PyMOL Python script that loads the backbone (N, CA, C, O; Angstrom):
from pymol import cmd

cmd.read_pdbstr("""\
ATOM      1  N   MET A   1       7.984  10.686  47.380  1.00  0.00           N
ATOM      2  CA  MET A   1       8.409   9.318  47.222  1.00  0.00           C
ATOM      3  C   MET A   1       9.219   9.218  45.944  1.00  0.00           C
ATOM      4  O   MET A   1       8.748   9.585  44.867  1.00  0.00           O
ATOM      5  N   LEU A   2      10.407   8.731  46.065  1.00  0.00           N
ATOM      6  CA  LEU A   2      11.333   8.640  44.948  1.00  0.00           C
ATOM      7  C   LEU A   2      11.435   7.193  44.503  1.00  0.00           C
ATOM      8  O   LEU A   2      11.658   6.293  45.313  1.00  0.00           O
ATOM      9  N   MET A   3      11.266   6.980  43.193  1.00  0.00           N
ATOM     10  CA  MET A   3      11.349   5.612  42.680  1.00  0.00           C
ATOM     11  C   MET A   3      12.523   5.519  41.732  1.00  0.00           C
ATOM     12  O   MET A   3      12.807   6.448  40.976  1.00  0.00           O
ATOM     13  N   LYS A   4      13.198   4.392  41.783  1.00  0.00           N
ATOM     14  CA  LYS A   4      14.313   4.150  40.881  1.00  0.00           C
ATOM     15  C   LYS A   4      13.918   3.074  39.882  1.00  0.00           C
ATOM     16  O   LYS A   4      13.285   2.079  40.234  1.00  0.00           O
ATOM     17  N   ALA A   5      14.297   3.288  38.656  1.00  0.00           N
ATOM     18  CA  ALA A   5      14.018   2.300  37.617  1.00  0.00           C
ATOM     19  C   ALA A   5      15.341   1.731  37.144  1.00  0.00           C
ATOM     20  O   ALA A   5      16.266   2.468  36.801  1.00  0.00           O
ATOM     21  N   CYS A   6      15.415   0.436  37.131  1.00  0.00           N
ATOM     22  CA  CYS A   6      16.620  -0.233  36.645  1.00  0.00           C
ATOM     23  C   CYS A   6      16.410  -0.588  35.177  1.00  0.00           C
ATOM     24  O   CYS A   6      15.514  -1.361  34.837  1.00  0.00           O
ATOM     25  N   VAL A   7      17.222  -0.032  34.336  1.00  0.00           N
ATOM     26  CA  VAL A   7      17.146  -0.298  32.914  1.00  0.00           C
ATOM     27  C   VAL A   7      18.478  -0.869  32.487  1.00  0.00           C
ATOM     28  O   VAL A   7      19.524  -0.244  32.666  1.00  0.00           O
ATOM     29  N   SER A   8      18.433  -2.049  31.925  1.00  0.00           N
ATOM     30  CA  SER A   8      19.688  -2.673  31.505  1.00  0.00           C
ATOM     31  C   SER A   8      20.043  -2.208  30.094  1.00  0.00           C
ATOM     32  O   SER A   8      19.230  -1.617  29.382  1.00  0.00           O
ATOM     33  N   SER A   9      21.256  -2.491  29.729  1.00  0.00           N
ATOM     34  CA  SER A   9      21.700  -2.069  28.395  1.00  0.00           C
ATOM     35  C   SER A   9      20.983  -2.851  27.305  1.00  0.00           C
ATOM     36  O   SER A   9      20.795  -2.340  26.201  1.00  0.00           O
ATOM     37  N   THR A  10      20.576  -4.090  27.601  1.00  0.00           N
ATOM     38  CA  THR A  10      19.847  -4.864  26.583  1.00  0.00           C
ATOM     39  C   THR A  10      18.474  -4.261  26.327  1.00  0.00           C
ATOM     40  O   THR A  10      17.985  -4.281  25.197  1.00  0.00           O
ATOM     41  N   ASP A  11      17.841  -3.716  27.388  1.00  0.00           N
ATOM     42  CA  ASP A  11      16.552  -3.050  27.194  1.00  0.00           C
ATOM     43  C   ASP A  11      16.697  -1.830  26.299  1.00  0.00           C
ATOM     44  O   ASP A  11      15.867  -1.580  25.426  1.00  0.00           O
ATOM     45  N   LEU A  12      17.749  -1.084  26.528  1.00  0.00           N
ATOM     46  CA  LEU A  12      17.991   0.097  25.687  1.00  0.00           C
ATOM     47  C   LEU A  12      18.275  -0.308  24.256  1.00  0.00           C
ATOM     48  O   LEU A  12      17.816   0.349  23.321  1.00  0.00           O
ATOM     49  N   ASP A  13      19.032  -1.392  24.072  1.00  0.00           N
ATOM     50  CA  ASP A  13      19.320  -1.859  22.720  1.00  0.00           C
ATOM     51  C   ASP A  13      18.041  -2.293  22.008  1.00  0.00           C
ATOM     52  O   ASP A  13      17.850  -2.013  20.825  1.00  0.00           O
ATOM     53  N   LEU A  14      17.165  -2.986  22.749  1.00  0.00           N
ATOM     54  CA  LEU A  14      15.905  -3.419  22.138  1.00  0.00           C
ATOM     55  C   LEU A  14      15.022  -2.228  21.783  1.00  0.00           C
ATOM     56  O   LEU A  14      14.393  -2.206  20.725  1.00  0.00           O
ATOM     57  N   MET A  15      14.978  -1.244  22.671  1.00  0.00           N
ATOM     58  CA  MET A  15      14.179  -0.049  22.383  1.00  0.00           C
ATOM     59  C   MET A  15      14.732   0.690  21.173  1.00  0.00           C
ATOM     60  O   MET A  15      13.969   1.163  20.332  1.00  0.00           O
ATOM     61  N   GLN A  16      16.038   0.791  21.082  1.00  0.00           N
ATOM     62  CA  GLN A  16      16.660   1.473  19.955  1.00  0.00           C
ATOM     63  C   GLN A  16      16.401   0.689  18.672  1.00  0.00           C
ATOM     64  O   GLN A  16      16.136   1.276  17.623  1.00  0.00           O
ATOM     65  N   PHE A  17      16.479  -0.646  18.762  1.00  0.00           N
ATOM     66  CA  PHE A  17      16.216  -1.479  17.589  1.00  0.00           C
ATOM     67  C   PHE A  17      14.777  -1.320  17.123  1.00  0.00           C
ATOM     68  O   PHE A  17      14.525  -1.237  15.921  1.00  0.00           O
ATOM     69  N   SER A  18      13.823  -1.277  18.059  1.00  0.00           N
ATOM     70  CA  SER A  18      12.426  -1.143  17.666  1.00  0.00           C
ATOM     71  C   SER A  18      12.161   0.216  17.023  1.00  0.00           C
ATOM     72  O   SER A  18      11.376   0.311  16.079  1.00  0.00           O
ATOM     73  N   VAL A  19      12.804   1.261  17.521  1.00  0.00           N
ATOM     74  CA  VAL A  19      12.635   2.587  16.920  1.00  0.00           C
ATOM     75  C   VAL A  19      13.207   2.595  15.510  1.00  0.00           C
ATOM     76  O   VAL A  19      12.605   3.156  14.595  1.00  0.00           O
ATOM     77  N   LEU A  20      14.371   1.972  15.332  1.00  0.00           N
ATOM     78  CA  LEU A  20      14.973   1.924  13.994  1.00  0.00           C
ATOM     79  C   LEU A  20      14.129   1.084  13.046  1.00  0.00           C
ATOM     80  O   LEU A  20      13.992   1.428  11.872  1.00  0.00           O
ATOM     81  N   SER A  21      13.558  -0.018  13.543  1.00  0.00           N
ATOM     82  CA  SER A  21      12.740  -0.844  12.666  1.00  0.00           C
ATOM     83  C   SER A  21      11.468  -0.111  12.261  1.00  0.00           C
ATOM     84  O   SER A  21      11.016  -0.251  11.125  1.00  0.00           O
ATOM     85  N   LEU A  22      10.881   0.671  13.170  1.00  0.00           N
ATOM     86  CA  LEU A  22       9.704   1.458  12.810  1.00  0.00           C
ATOM     87  C   LEU A  22      10.048   2.530  11.784  1.00  0.00           C
ATOM     88  O   LEU A  22       9.283   2.771  10.850  1.00  0.00           O
ATOM     89  N   GLN A  23      11.191   3.167  11.957  1.00  0.00           N
ATOM     90  CA  GLN A  23      11.597   4.189  10.990  1.00  0.00           C
ATOM     91  C   GLN A  23      11.818   3.574   9.618  1.00  0.00           C
ATOM     92  O   GLN A  23      11.426   4.156   8.606  1.00  0.00           O
ATOM     93  N   SER A  24      12.446   2.394   9.574  1.00  0.00           N
ATOM     94  CA  SER A  24      12.665   1.755   8.276  1.00  0.00           C
ATOM     95  C   SER A  24      11.344   1.304   7.667  1.00  0.00           C
ATOM     96  O   SER A  24      11.175   1.348   6.448  1.00  0.00           O
ATOM     97  N   LEU A  25      10.407   0.873   8.506  1.00  0.00           N
ATOM     98  CA  LEU A  25       9.094   0.480   8.010  1.00  0.00           C
ATOM     99  C   LEU A  25       8.380   1.670   7.375  1.00  0.00           C
ATOM    100  O   LEU A  25       7.828   1.547   6.281  1.00  0.00           O
ATOM    101  N   TYR A  26       8.385   2.806   8.040  1.00  0.00           N
ATOM    102  CA  TYR A  26       7.749   4.000   7.485  1.00  0.00           C
ATOM    103  C   TYR A  26       8.441   4.450   6.205  1.00  0.00           C
ATOM    104  O   TYR A  26       7.786   4.857   5.245  1.00  0.00           O
ATOM    105  N   THR A  27       9.770   4.373   6.198  1.00  0.00           N
ATOM    106  CA  THR A  27      10.521   4.767   5.005  1.00  0.00           C
ATOM    107  C   THR A  27      10.170   3.866   3.838  1.00  0.00           C
ATOM    108  O   THR A  27       9.958   4.348   2.725  1.00  0.00           O
ATOM    109  N   LYS A  28      10.106   2.556   4.077  1.00  0.00           N
ATOM    110  CA  LYS A  28       9.757   1.618   3.010  1.00  0.00           C
ATOM    111  C   LYS A  28       8.344   1.867   2.504  1.00  0.00           C
ATOM    112  O   LYS A  28       8.089   1.773   1.303  1.00  0.00           O
ATOM    113  N   ARG A  29       7.423   2.185   3.411  1.00  0.00           N
ATOM    114  CA  ARG A  29       6.045   2.436   3.006  1.00  0.00           C
ATOM    115  C   ARG A  29       5.967   3.674   2.115  1.00  0.00           C
ATOM    116  O   ARG A  29       5.263   3.670   1.105  1.00  0.00           O
ATOM    117  N   ILE A  30       6.681   4.719   2.484  1.00  0.00           N
ATOM    118  CA  ILE A  30       6.677   5.944   1.678  1.00  0.00           C
ATOM    119  C   ILE A  30       7.295   5.677   0.313  1.00  0.00           C
ATOM    120  O   ILE A  30       6.774   6.121  -0.710  1.00  0.00           O
ATOM    121  N   MET A  31       8.403   4.953   0.302  1.00  0.00           N
ATOM    122  CA  MET A  31       9.066   4.659  -0.967  1.00  0.00           C
ATOM    123  C   MET A  31       8.186   3.804  -1.868  1.00  0.00           C
ATOM    124  O   MET A  31       8.159   4.015  -3.080  1.00  0.00           O
ATOM    125  N   SER A  32       7.470   2.847  -1.298  1.00  0.00           N
ATOM    126  CA  SER A  32       6.617   2.004  -2.131  1.00  0.00           C
ATOM    127  C   SER A  32       5.428   2.783  -2.681  1.00  0.00           C
ATOM    128  O   SER A  32       4.997   2.542  -3.808  1.00  0.00           O
ATOM    129  N   LYS A  33       4.890   3.724  -1.887  1.00  0.00           N
ATOM    130  CA  LYS A  33       3.777   4.542  -2.378  1.00  0.00           C
ATOM    131  C   LYS A  33       4.222   5.454  -3.516  1.00  0.00           C
ATOM    132  O   LYS A  33       3.434   5.762  -4.410  1.00  0.00           O
ATOM    133  N   GLU A  34       5.469   5.882  -3.487  1.00  0.00           N
ATOM    134  CA  GLU A  34       5.972   6.758  -4.542  1.00  0.00           C
ATOM    135  C   GLU A  34       6.445   5.972  -5.766  1.00  0.00           C
ATOM    136  O   GLU A  34       6.804   6.570  -6.780  1.00  0.00           O
ATOM    137  N   GLY A  35       6.449   4.653  -5.682  1.00  0.00           N
ATOM    138  CA  GLY A  35       6.784   3.825  -6.823  1.00  0.00           C
ATOM    139  C   GLY A  35       8.268   3.584  -7.030  1.00  0.00           C
ATOM    140  O   GLY A  35       8.676   3.173  -8.116  1.00  0.00           O
ATOM    141  N   LEU A  36       9.078   3.828  -6.020  1.00  0.00           N
ATOM    142  CA  LEU A  36      10.521   3.642  -6.190  1.00  0.00           C
ATOM    143  C   LEU A  36      10.894   2.172  -6.303  1.00  0.00           C
ATOM    144  O   LEU A  36      11.793   1.820  -7.067  1.00  0.00           O
ATOM    145  N   PHE A  37      10.216   1.310  -5.554  1.00  0.00           N
ATOM    146  CA  PHE A  37      10.522  -0.116  -5.634  1.00  0.00           C
ATOM    147  C   PHE A  37      10.144  -0.673  -7.000  1.00  0.00           C
ATOM    148  O   PHE A  37      10.863  -1.498  -7.563  1.00  0.00           O
ATOM    149  N   GLU A  38       9.022  -0.220  -7.524  1.00  0.00           N
ATOM    150  CA  GLU A  38       8.589  -0.672  -8.843  1.00  0.00           C
ATOM    151  C   GLU A  38       9.587  -0.235  -9.921  1.00  0.00           C
ATOM    152  O   GLU A  38       9.935  -1.011 -10.811  1.00  0.00           O
ATOM    153  N   ARG A  39      10.033   0.999  -9.827  1.00  0.00           N
ATOM    154  CA  ARG A  39      11.009   1.501 -10.790  1.00  0.00           C
ATOM    155  C   ARG A  39      12.328   0.730 -10.685  1.00  0.00           C
ATOM    156  O   ARG A  39      12.958   0.416 -11.695  1.00  0.00           O
ATOM    157  N   TYR A  40      12.731   0.433  -9.455  1.00  0.00           N
ATOM    158  CA  TYR A  40      13.959  -0.341  -9.253  1.00  0.00           C
ATOM    159  C   TYR A  40      13.815  -1.736  -9.840  1.00  0.00           C
ATOM    160  O   TYR A  40      14.736  -2.239 -10.483  1.00  0.00           O
ATOM    161  N   ARG A  41      12.667  -2.361  -9.622  1.00  0.00           N
ATOM    162  CA  ARG A  41      12.441  -3.704 -10.136  1.00  0.00           C
ATOM    163  C   ARG A  41      12.462  -3.714 -11.658  1.00  0.00           C
ATOM    164  O   ARG A  41      12.967  -4.655 -12.271  1.00  0.00           O
ATOM    165  N   LEU A  42      11.911  -2.666 -12.266  1.00  0.00           N
ATOM    166  CA  LEU A  42      11.848  -2.629 -13.726  1.00  0.00           C
ATOM    167  C   LEU A  42      13.196  -2.307 -14.361  1.00  0.00           C
ATOM    168  O   LEU A  42      13.444  -2.692 -15.504  1.00  0.00           O
ATOM    169  N   THR A  43      14.057  -1.618 -13.650  1.00  0.00           N
ATOM    170  CA  THR A  43      15.324  -1.219 -14.265  1.00  0.00           C
ATOM    171  C   THR A  43      16.491  -2.128 -13.883  1.00  0.00           C
ATOM    172  O   THR A  43      17.624  -1.874 -14.292  1.00  0.00           O
ATOM    173  N   ARG A  44      16.240  -3.165 -13.120  1.00  0.00           N
ATOM    174  CA  ARG A  44      17.338  -4.065 -12.755  1.00  0.00           C
ATOM    175  C   ARG A  44      17.858  -4.834 -13.967  1.00  0.00           C
ATOM    176  O   ARG A  44      19.065  -5.012 -14.132  1.00  0.00           O
ATOM    177  N   PHE A  45      16.931  -5.287 -14.810  1.00  0.00           N
ATOM    178  CA  PHE A  45      17.299  -6.072 -15.980  1.00  0.00           C
ATOM    179  C   PHE A  45      16.673  -5.446 -17.222  1.00  0.00           C
ATOM    180  O   PHE A  45      15.742  -4.645 -17.135  1.00  0.00           O
ATOM    181  N   TYR A  46      17.195  -5.824 -18.357  1.00  0.00           N
ATOM    182  CA  TYR A  46      16.642  -5.344 -19.614  1.00  0.00           C
ATOM    183  C   TYR A  46      15.273  -5.981 -19.829  1.00  0.00           C
ATOM    184  O   TYR A  46      15.110  -7.190 -19.662  1.00  0.00           O
ATOM    185  N   GLU A  47      14.302  -5.169 -20.196  1.00  0.00           N
ATOM    186  CA  GLU A  47      12.962  -5.665 -20.470  1.00  0.00           C
ATOM    187  C   GLU A  47      12.769  -5.714 -21.983  1.00  0.00           C
ATOM    188  O   GLU A  47      12.833  -4.691 -22.666  1.00  0.00           O
ATOM    189  N   LYS A  48      12.535  -6.908 -22.485  1.00  0.00           N
ATOM    190  CA  LYS A  48      12.371  -7.070 -23.926  1.00  0.00           C
ATOM    191  C   LYS A  48      11.104  -6.350 -24.391  1.00  0.00           C
ATOM    192  O   LYS A  48      10.166  -6.174 -23.614  1.00  0.00           O
ATOM    193  N   PRO A  49      11.080  -5.936 -25.653  1.00  0.00           N
ATOM    194  CA  PRO A  49       9.934  -5.157 -26.140  1.00  0.00           C
ATOM    195  C   PRO A  49       8.587  -5.858 -25.981  1.00  0.00           C
ATOM    196  O   PRO A  49       7.590  -5.203 -25.675  1.00  0.00           O
ATOM    197  N   TYR A  50       8.536  -7.178 -26.181  1.00  0.00           N
ATOM    198  CA  TYR A  50       7.256  -7.860 -26.036  1.00  0.00           C
ATOM    199  C   TYR A  50       6.824  -7.884 -24.566  1.00  0.00           C
ATOM    200  O   TYR A  50       5.630  -7.853 -24.266  1.00  0.00           O
ATOM    201  N   GLN A  51       7.791  -7.940 -23.660  1.00  0.00           N
ATOM    202  CA  GLN A  51       7.454  -7.895 -22.236  1.00  0.00           C
ATOM    203  C   GLN A  51       6.939  -6.511 -21.843  1.00  0.00           C
ATOM    204  O   GLN A  51       6.025  -6.383 -21.028  1.00  0.00           O
ATOM    205  N   THR A  52       7.539  -5.484 -22.434  1.00  0.00           N
ATOM    206  CA  THR A  52       7.084  -4.118 -22.160  1.00  0.00           C
ATOM    207  C   THR A  52       5.649  -3.929 -22.635  1.00  0.00           C
ATOM    208  O   THR A  52       4.820  -3.366 -21.921  1.00  0.00           O
ATOM    209  N   ARG A  53       5.356  -4.410 -23.866  1.00  0.00           N
ATOM    210  CA  ARG A  53       3.997  -4.298 -24.394  1.00  0.00           C
ATOM    211  C   ARG A  53       2.999  -5.036 -23.512  1.00  0.00           C
ATOM    212  O   ARG A  53       1.923  -4.518 -23.214  1.00  0.00           O
ATOM    213  N   ARG A  54       3.359  -6.246 -23.097  1.00  0.00           N
ATOM    214  CA  ARG A  54       2.455  -7.028 -22.244  1.00  0.00           C
ATOM    215  C   ARG A  54       2.236  -6.328 -20.906  1.00  0.00           C
ATOM    216  O   ARG A  54       1.109  -6.286 -20.413  1.00  0.00           O
ATOM    217  N   ARG A  55       3.285  -5.783 -20.317  1.00  0.00           N
ATOM    218  CA  ARG A  55       3.166  -5.118 -19.022  1.00  0.00           C
ATOM    219  C   ARG A  55       2.280  -3.881 -19.133  1.00  0.00           C
ATOM    220  O   ARG A  55       1.406  -3.659 -18.294  1.00  0.00           O
ATOM    221  N   ILE A  56       2.509  -3.078 -20.170  1.00  0.00           N
ATOM    222  CA  ILE A  56       1.728  -1.853 -20.340  1.00  0.00           C
ATOM    223  C   ILE A  56       0.263  -2.182 -20.591  1.00  0.00           C
ATOM    224  O   ILE A  56      -0.619  -1.538 -20.025  1.00  0.00           O
ATOM    225  N   ASN A  57      -0.009  -3.187 -21.440  1.00  0.00           N
ATOM    226  CA  ASN A  57      -1.405  -3.571 -21.695  1.00  0.00           C
ATOM    227  C   ASN A  57      -2.067  -4.110 -20.435  1.00  0.00           C
ATOM    228  O   ASN A  57      -3.242  -3.838 -20.187  1.00  0.00           O
ATOM    229  N   TYR A  58      -1.326  -4.867 -19.642  1.00  0.00           N
ATOM    230  CA  TYR A  58      -1.860  -5.381 -18.386  1.00  0.00           C
ATOM    231  C   TYR A  58      -2.171  -4.233 -17.429  1.00  0.00           C
ATOM    232  O   TYR A  58      -3.216  -4.233 -16.778  1.00  0.00           O
ATOM    233  N   GLU A  59      -1.272  -3.261 -17.341  1.00  0.00           N
ATOM    234  CA  GLU A  59      -1.500  -2.122 -16.447  1.00  0.00           C
ATOM    235  C   GLU A  59      -2.718  -1.311 -16.880  1.00  0.00           C
ATOM    236  O   GLU A  59      -3.484  -0.842 -16.039  1.00  0.00           O
ATOM    237  N   LYS A  60      -2.898  -1.145 -18.194  1.00  0.00           N
ATOM    238  CA  LYS A  60      -4.068  -0.426 -18.685  1.00  0.00           C
ATOM    239  C   LYS A  60      -5.353  -1.173 -18.351  1.00  0.00           C
ATOM    240  O   LYS A  60      -6.320  -0.575 -17.879  1.00  0.00           O
ATOM    241  N   ALA A  61      -5.362  -2.473 -18.596  1.00  0.00           N
ATOM    242  CA  ALA A  61      -6.549  -3.267 -18.310  1.00  0.00           C
ATOM    243  C   ALA A  61      -6.857  -3.269 -16.814  1.00  0.00           C
ATOM    244  O   ALA A  61      -8.019  -3.204 -16.413  1.00  0.00           O
ATOM    245  N   LYS A  62      -5.823  -3.344 -16.002  1.00  0.00           N
ATOM    246  CA  LYS A  62      -6.012  -3.331 -14.548  1.00  0.00           C
ATOM    247  C   LYS A  62      -6.576  -1.993 -14.086  1.00  0.00           C
ATOM    248  O   LYS A  62      -7.436  -1.954 -13.207  1.00  0.00           O
ATOM    249  N   ALA A  63      -6.102  -0.902 -14.668  1.00  0.00           N
ATOM    250  CA  ALA A  63      -6.604   0.421 -14.299  1.00  0.00           C
ATOM    251  C   ALA A  63      -8.076   0.563 -14.669  1.00  0.00           C
ATOM    252  O   ALA A  63      -8.855   1.122 -13.896  1.00  0.00           O
ATOM    253  N   ILE A  64      -8.465   0.066 -15.837  1.00  0.00           N
ATOM    254  CA  ILE A  64      -9.872   0.132 -16.251  1.00  0.00           C
ATOM    255  C   ILE A  64     -10.737  -0.710 -15.318  1.00  0.00           C
ATOM    256  O   ILE A  64     -11.807  -0.275 -14.893  1.00  0.00           O
ATOM    257  N   TYR A  65     -10.271  -1.912 -15.004  1.00  0.00           N
ATOM    258  CA  TYR A  65     -11.015  -2.790 -14.105  1.00  0.00           C
ATOM    259  C   TYR A  65     -11.178  -2.158 -12.727  1.00  0.00           C
ATOM    260  O   TYR A  65     -12.271  -2.168 -12.161  1.00  0.00           O
ATOM    261  N   ASN A  66     -10.090  -1.609 -12.187  1.00  0.00           N
ATOM    262  CA  ASN A  66     -10.154  -0.991 -10.867  1.00  0.00           C
ATOM    263  C   ASN A  66     -11.090   0.213 -10.853  1.00  0.00           C
ATOM    264  O   ASN A  66     -11.807   0.437  -9.878  1.00  0.00           O
ATOM    265  N   GLU A  67     -11.080   0.984 -11.934  1.00  0.00           N
ATOM    266  CA  GLU A  67     -11.971   2.140 -12.015  1.00  0.00           C
ATOM    267  C   GLU A  67     -13.432   1.696 -12.007  1.00  0.00           C
ATOM    268  O   GLU A  67     -14.260   2.280 -11.308  1.00  0.00           O
ATOM    269  N   ASP A  68     -13.746   0.655 -12.792  1.00  0.00           N
ATOM    270  CA  ASP A  68     -15.117   0.160 -12.826  1.00  0.00           C
ATOM    271  C   ASP A  68     -15.541  -0.413 -11.473  1.00  0.00           C
ATOM    272  O   ASP A  68     -16.659  -0.168 -11.018  1.00  0.00           O
ATOM    273  N   MET A  69     -14.666  -1.162 -10.840  1.00  0.00           N
ATOM    274  CA  MET A  69     -15.003  -1.748  -9.543  1.00  0.00           C
ATOM    275  C   MET A  69     -15.188  -0.672  -8.485  1.00  0.00           C
ATOM    276  O   MET A  69     -16.096  -0.767  -7.659  1.00  0.00           O
ATOM    277  N   ASN A  70     -14.349   0.339  -8.498  1.00  0.00           N
ATOM    278  CA  ASN A  70     -14.511   1.428  -7.534  1.00  0.00           C
ATOM    279  C   ASN A  70     -15.831   2.159  -7.748  1.00  0.00           C
ATOM    280  O   ASN A  70     -16.494   2.550  -6.787  1.00  0.00           O
ATOM    281  N   ARG A  71     -16.210   2.341  -9.010  1.00  0.00           N
ATOM    282  CA  ARG A  71     -17.485   2.989  -9.301  1.00  0.00           C
ATOM    283  C   ARG A  71     -18.646   2.136  -8.784  1.00  0.00           C
ATOM    284  O   ARG A  71     -19.591   2.666  -8.199  1.00  0.00           O
ATOM    285  N   LYS A  72     -18.578   0.825  -8.995  1.00  0.00           N
ATOM    286  CA  LYS A  72     -19.640  -0.062  -8.510  1.00  0.00           C
ATOM    287  C   LYS A  72     -19.709  -0.056  -6.984  1.00  0.00           C
ATOM    288  O   LYS A  72     -20.795  -0.024  -6.405  1.00  0.00           O
ATOM    289  N   ILE A  73     -18.562  -0.088  -6.350  1.00  0.00           N
ATOM    290  CA  ILE A  73     -18.527  -0.088  -4.883  1.00  0.00           C
ATOM    291  C   ILE A  73     -19.093   1.206  -4.338  1.00  0.00           C
ATOM    292  O   ILE A  73     -19.856   1.187  -3.372  1.00  0.00           O
ATOM    293  N   GLN A  74     -18.736   2.325  -4.938  1.00  0.00           N
ATOM    294  CA  GLN A  74     -19.268   3.611  -4.482  1.00  0.00           C
ATOM    295  C   GLN A  74     -20.789   3.678  -4.689  1.00  0.00           C
ATOM    296  O   GLN A  74     -21.499   4.275  -3.879  1.00  0.00           O
ATOM    297  N   PHE A  75     -21.279   3.075  -5.755  1.00  0.00           N
ATOM    298  CA  PHE A  75     -22.709   3.061  -5.997  1.00  0.00           C
ATOM    299  C   PHE A  75     -23.430   2.245  -4.927  1.00  0.00           C
ATOM    300  O   PHE A  75     -24.464   2.671  -4.412  1.00  0.00           O
ATOM    301  N   VAL A  76     -22.899   1.093  -4.595  1.00  0.00           N
ATOM    302  CA  VAL A  76     -23.517   0.231  -3.590  1.00  0.00           C
ATOM    303  C   VAL A  76     -23.414   0.849  -2.200  1.00  0.00           C
ATOM    304  O   VAL A  76     -24.296   0.645  -1.365  1.00  0.00           O
ATOM    305  N   MET A  77     -22.354   1.598  -1.946  1.00  0.00           N
ATOM    306  CA  MET A  77     -22.130   2.163  -0.619  1.00  0.00           C
ATOM    307  C   MET A  77     -22.934   3.440  -0.365  1.00  0.00           C
ATOM    308  O   MET A  77     -22.912   3.961   0.750  1.00  0.00           O
ATOM    309  N   ARG A  78     -23.637   3.950  -1.366  1.00  0.00           N
ATOM    310  CA  ARG A  78     -24.423   5.167  -1.153  1.00  0.00           C
ATOM    311  C   ARG A  78     -25.450   4.940  -0.062  1.00  0.00           C
ATOM    312  O   ARG A  78     -26.019   3.857   0.067  1.00  0.00           O
ATOM    313  N   LYS A  79     -25.671   5.973   0.710  1.00  0.00           N
ATOM    314  CA  LYS A  79     -26.638   5.883   1.795  1.00  0.00           C
ATOM    315  C   LYS A  79     -27.757   6.881   1.568  1.00  0.00           C
ATOM    316  O   LYS A  79     -27.664   7.770   0.722  1.00  0.00           O
ATOM    317  N   ASN A  80     -28.814   6.712   2.344  1.00  0.00           N
ATOM    318  CA  ASN A  80     -29.953   7.626   2.351  1.00  0.00           C
ATOM    319  C   ASN A  80     -30.622   7.752   0.979  1.00  0.00           C
ATOM    320  O   ASN A  80     -31.082   8.829   0.600  1.00  0.00           O
ATOM    321  N   ARG A  81     -30.669   6.648   0.249  1.00  0.00           N
ATOM    322  CA  ARG A  81     -31.418   6.664  -1.002  1.00  0.00           C
ATOM    323  C   ARG A  81     -32.887   6.404  -0.696  1.00  0.00           C
ATOM    324  O   ARG A  81     -33.217   5.724   0.276  1.00  0.00           O
ATOM    325  N   HIS A  82     -33.757   6.944  -1.524  1.00  0.00           N
ATOM    326  CA  HIS A  82     -35.198   6.774  -1.306  1.00  0.00           C
ATOM    327  C   HIS A  82     -35.566   5.292  -1.388  1.00  0.00           C
ATOM    328  O   HIS A  82     -36.209   4.767  -0.479  1.00  0.00           O
ATOM    329  N   ASP A  83     -35.174   4.622  -2.448  1.00  0.00           N
ATOM    330  CA  ASP A  83     -35.415   3.193  -2.610  1.00  0.00           C
ATOM    331  C   ASP A  83     -34.088   2.527  -2.953  1.00  0.00           C
ATOM    332  O   ASP A  83     -33.719   2.452  -4.125  1.00  0.00           O
ATOM    333  N   PRO A  84     -33.363   2.041  -1.939  1.00  0.00           N
ATOM    334  CA  PRO A  84     -32.019   1.534  -2.221  1.00  0.00           C
ATOM    335  C   PRO A  84     -31.995   0.285  -3.086  1.00  0.00           C
ATOM    336  O   PRO A  84     -30.991   0.029  -3.752  1.00  0.00           O
ATOM    337  N   TRP A  85     -33.064  -0.499  -3.099  1.00  0.00           N
ATOM    338  CA  TRP A  85     -33.083  -1.725  -3.899  1.00  0.00           C
ATOM    339  C   TRP A  85     -34.111  -1.562  -5.005  1.00  0.00           C
ATOM    340  O   TRP A  85     -35.198  -2.136  -4.943  1.00  0.00           O
ATOM    341  N   VAL A  86     -33.767  -0.786  -6.008  1.00  0.00           N
ATOM    342  CA  VAL A  86     -34.682  -0.513  -7.102  1.00  0.00           C
ATOM    343  C   VAL A  86     -34.938  -1.785  -7.891  1.00  0.00           C
ATOM    344  O   VAL A  86     -34.002  -2.468  -8.306  1.00  0.00           O
ATOM    345  N   GLY A  87     -36.215  -2.100  -8.098  1.00  0.00           N
ATOM    346  CA  GLY A  87     -36.575  -3.257  -8.915  1.00  0.00           C
ATOM    347  C   GLY A  87     -36.520  -4.584  -8.186  1.00  0.00           C
ATOM    348  O   GLY A  87     -36.740  -5.621  -8.813  1.00  0.00           O
ATOM    349  N   CYS A  88     -36.239  -4.604  -6.903  1.00  0.00           N
ATOM    350  CA  CYS A  88     -36.119  -5.865  -6.175  1.00  0.00           C
ATOM    351  C   CYS A  88     -37.332  -6.146  -5.294  1.00  0.00           C
ATOM    352  O   CYS A  88     -37.324  -7.129  -4.552  1.00  0.00           O
ATOM    353  N   ALA A  89     -38.371  -5.322  -5.349  1.00  0.00           N
ATOM    354  CA  ALA A  89     -39.502  -5.514  -4.447  1.00  0.00           C
ATOM    355  C   ALA A  89     -40.546  -6.415  -5.018  1.00  0.00           C
ATOM    356  O   ALA A  89     -41.561  -6.672  -4.370  1.00  0.00           O
TER     357      ALA A  89
END
""", "prot")
cmd.dss("prot")
cmd.show_as("cartoon", "prot")
cmd.util.cbc("prot")
cmd.orient("prot")
């Protein structure tokens, strides 16, 4: 049994557009993970020294906060502890 499929040119254009949009999405995701967008944003305009100091101090504080929160989350997420709620009984 032979079947014929009718595919119009608009369907092909839409399929090609969706493939291109997915490729651009993946490319943007990779670039953002590597920090290219951040670097581009920072080098578009001159950053005054006080702004640089504030940004760097903010990034340091954020890194410390994230490290502490990740440690707390990992502690709470531990499984198979003998007494998971120590001191709460």
